C-alpha positions as CSV (number, residue, x, y, z in Angstrom):
1,M,111.9,119.5,61.1
2,S,109.1,117.5,59.5
3,E,106.9,118.9,56.8
4,L,103.9,118.8,59.1
5,L,105.7,120.9,61.8
6,H,106.8,123.3,59.1
7,F,103.2,123.6,57.9
8,A,102.0,124.1,61.5
9,E,104.6,126.9,62.2
10,H,104.1,128.8,58.9
11,Q,101.1,128.2,56.6
12,L,98.7,127.1,59.3
13,Q,99.5,130.2,61.5
14,E,99.4,132.5,58.6
15,G,96.0,131.1,57.5
16,A,94.6,131.4,61.0
17,L,95.8,135.0,61.4
18,L,94.3,135.9,58.0
19,F,91.0,134.3,59.0
20,M,90.9,136.2,62.2
21,A,91.7,139.5,60.4
22,V,88.9,139.0,57.9
23,V,86.4,138.2,60.6
24,Y,87.4,141.2,62.7
25,T,87.3,143.5,59.7
26,L,83.8,142.4,59.0
27,R,82.7,142.8,62.6
28,L,84.3,146.3,62.9
29,T,82.7,147.3,59.6
30,W,79.4,146.3,61.0
31,L,80.1,148.0,64.3
32,L,81.1,151.3,62.8
33,R,77.8,151.6,61.0
34,F,76.2,152.6,64.4
35,K,76.8,156.1,65.5
36,A,76.9,157.2,69.1
37,G,73.9,159.1,70.2
38,K,74.2,162.8,70.9
39,E,73.9,164.2,74.4
40,R,70.5,165.7,75.0
41,Q,71.5,167.6,78.2
42,A,73.8,170.5,78.7
43,A,77.3,169.8,80.1
44,T,77.3,169.5,83.8
45,G,79.9,169.3,86.6
46,L,82.5,171.8,87.7
47,G,83.8,172.6,84.2
48,D,87.2,170.9,84.8
49,T,86.5,168.0,82.5
50,N,85.1,167.4,79.1
51,P,84.3,164.5,76.7
52,R,87.9,164.2,75.6
53,K,89.3,163.9,79.1
54,G,86.5,161.5,79.9
55,F,87.2,159.0,77.2
56,L,91.0,159.2,77.7
57,Y,90.4,158.4,81.4
58,S,87.9,155.6,80.5
59,W,90.4,154.0,78.1
60,A,93.2,154.1,80.8
61,N,90.8,152.6,83.4
62,V,92.2,149.1,82.8
63,A,95.6,150.2,84.0
64,M,94.2,152.0,87.1
65,P,93.2,149.5,89.7
66,W,92.4,152.2,92.2
67,A,89.8,153.7,89.9
68,M,87.2,151.0,90.5
69,E,86.0,149.7,93.8
70,S,86.1,146.1,92.6
71,T,89.8,146.2,91.8
72,R,90.7,148.6,94.6
73,K,89.3,146.1,97.2
74,K,90.5,143.0,95.5
75,L,93.9,143.9,94.3
76,F,95.0,140.2,94.1
77,I,92.3,139.6,91.5
78,Y,93.6,142.5,89.5
79,V,97.2,141.2,89.7
80,Q,95.9,137.8,88.4
81,F,94.2,139.7,85.5
82,V,97.5,141.4,84.6
83,I,99.5,138.2,84.8
84,F,96.9,136.3,82.7
85,H,96.8,138.8,79.9
86,V,100.5,139.4,79.8
87,G,100.8,135.6,79.5
88,V,98.5,135.6,76.5
89,V,100.6,138.2,74.8
90,A,103.8,136.2,75.5
91,A,102.3,132.9,74.3
92,I,101.0,134.5,71.1
93,G,104.4,136.3,70.6
94,L,106.1,132.9,71.0
95,S,104.2,131.7,67.8
96,F,106.1,134.4,65.9
97,V,109.5,134.0,67.6
98,I,109.8,130.3,67.0
99,P,109.4,130.4,63.2
100,Y,110.9,133.8,62.5
101,G,113.2,134.6,65.4
102,A,114.4,131.3,66.8
103,H,117.8,132.7,67.5
104,L,116.3,134.6,70.4
105,L,115.5,131.3,72.1
106,E,119.2,130.5,72.2
107,I,119.6,133.2,74.9
108,P,119.0,131.5,78.3
109,W,117.4,134.6,80.0
110,V,114.9,135.0,77.2
111,V,113.8,131.4,77.6
112,L,113.6,131.8,81.4
113,A,111.6,135.0,81.2
114,L,109.1,133.5,78.7
115,Q,108.6,130.4,80.8
116,I,108.2,132.5,84.0
117,I,105.5,134.7,82.4
118,I,103.7,131.9,80.6
119,G,104.0,129.6,83.6
120,A,102.6,132.2,85.9
121,A,99.7,132.8,83.5
122,G,99.0,129.1,83.5
123,L,98.9,129.0,87.3
124,V,96.4,131.9,87.3
125,G,94.4,130.0,84.7
126,I,94.2,127.0,87.1
127,M,93.2,129.4,90.0
128,R,90.5,130.9,87.7
129,I,89.1,127.4,86.9
130,V,88.9,126.5,90.6
131,R,87.2,129.8,91.4
132,R,84.7,129.5,88.5
133,V,83.9,125.9,89.2
134,G,83.9,126.2,93.0
135,D,82.1,129.5,93.5
136,V,78.3,129.0,93.3
137,Y,77.9,132.6,92.1
138,M,80.5,132.3,89.4
139,R,79.0,129.1,88.2
140,A,75.6,130.8,88.0
141,I,76.8,133.5,85.7
142,S,79.0,131.3,83.6
143,S,78.2,130.1,80.1
144,P,79.6,127.0,78.4
145,D,81.9,129.3,76.4
146,D,83.3,130.7,79.7
147,F,84.4,127.3,80.8
148,F,85.6,126.2,77.4
149,S,87.6,129.4,76.8
150,L,89.2,129.2,80.2
151,F,90.1,125.5,79.9
152,L,91.4,126.2,76.4
153,L,93.6,129.0,77.4
154,T,95.0,127.3,80.5
155,S,95.9,124.1,78.5
156,W,97.4,126.3,75.8
157,F,99.6,128.0,78.4
158,G,100.9,124.6,79.4
159,F,102.0,123.6,75.9
160,A,103.4,127.1,75.3
161,F,105.5,126.8,78.5
162,L,106.9,123.4,77.2
163,A,107.4,124.8,73.7
164,V,109.6,127.8,74.7
165,P,112.9,126.0,74.4
166,N,112.0,125.1,70.8
167,S,113.5,121.7,71.2
168,T,112.6,118.5,69.3
169,A,114.9,116.3,71.4
170,N,111.9,114.3,72.7
171,G,110.0,114.5,69.4
172,E,107.9,117.2,67.7
173,W,104.6,116.5,69.5
174,I,104.9,119.4,72.0
175,L,105.7,122.0,69.3
176,M,103.0,120.5,67.0
177,T,100.3,120.6,69.7
178,Y,101.2,124.2,70.7
179,F,101.0,125.4,67.1
180,F,97.8,123.6,66.3
181,M,96.2,124.9,69.5
182,T,97.4,128.4,68.6
183,A,95.8,128.2,65.2
184,F,92.6,126.9,66.7
185,F,92.7,129.7,69.3
186,L,93.2,132.4,66.7
187,M,90.2,131.2,64.7
188,Y,88.0,130.6,67.7
189,V,88.6,133.9,69.4
190,P,86.4,136.1,67.2
191,F,83.4,133.9,68.0
192,S,84.0,133.6,71.8
193,K,83.9,135.7,74.8
194,I,87.6,136.3,74.4
195,S,86.8,138.8,71.7
196,H,85.7,141.3,74.4
197,Y,89.0,143.1,73.9
198,L,87.8,144.1,70.4
199,Y,84.9,146.1,71.9
200,Y,86.8,147.6,74.8
201,P,88.0,150.7,73.0
202,F,84.5,151.4,71.6
203,T,82.5,150.8,74.8
204,R,85.0,152.7,77.0
205,Y,85.1,155.6,74.4
206,Y,81.3,156.0,74.5
207,L,81.1,155.7,78.3
208,G,84.0,158.1,78.9
209,K,82.7,160.6,76.4
210,T,79.3,160.6,78.0
211,M,80.6,160.7,81.6
212,G,83.1,163.5,80.7
213,H,80.2,165.5,79.2
214,R,78.3,165.0,82.5
215,G,81.3,166.0,84.6
216,V,81.8,162.6,86.1
217,F,85.0,161.3,84.3
218,P,87.8,161.7,85.4
219,I,86.5,160.9,88.8
220,R,87.3,163.5,91.4
221,R,89.0,162.2,94.5
222,I,88.2,163.9,97.8
223,S,90.9,163.3,100.4
């Protein structure tokens, strides 16, 4: 292993993670300065729900495709969402496995599983690019960051897929590119739309708490 690859796998990744942690700490410190407003109306509904049930339901909403009309009617889009985000977790996890747990990549089924997950996420990324570019409505609501983030992630999936075997038989450029892209990704995320996951717990908490107070969450299903 060259000194540059060792730097990319260790010091560069550690520095990028530290940078991201500092930025997120500052953003969360700023965010927590704002207190949620108090409800001005009395609790409504049938009395079988409350703010606690409401925000728990709201937090779990991402894992309940039947809970929203958009995902209920377009289940394939939801499946893409799941594959894409599981792929992100796998590709980030790979940046820890290679330098600190490379022995795991000597197990054939681990390599195969990671490549299937990351490869599927890459295919979803390509499908998302085609949809965002080809759909006039998606183009109209897309910002430059939307396009850049999607192209970045999809390209990153490609190099992560190739990096999974952790082999330098054909040179170090694949691993080098993957780790440099990972470091850039970690530092770019806090300033991009990808950081939406940071706000998810807070926005869903406030929404669920309010809707639980009003007797709306959890949603009552009438069969």
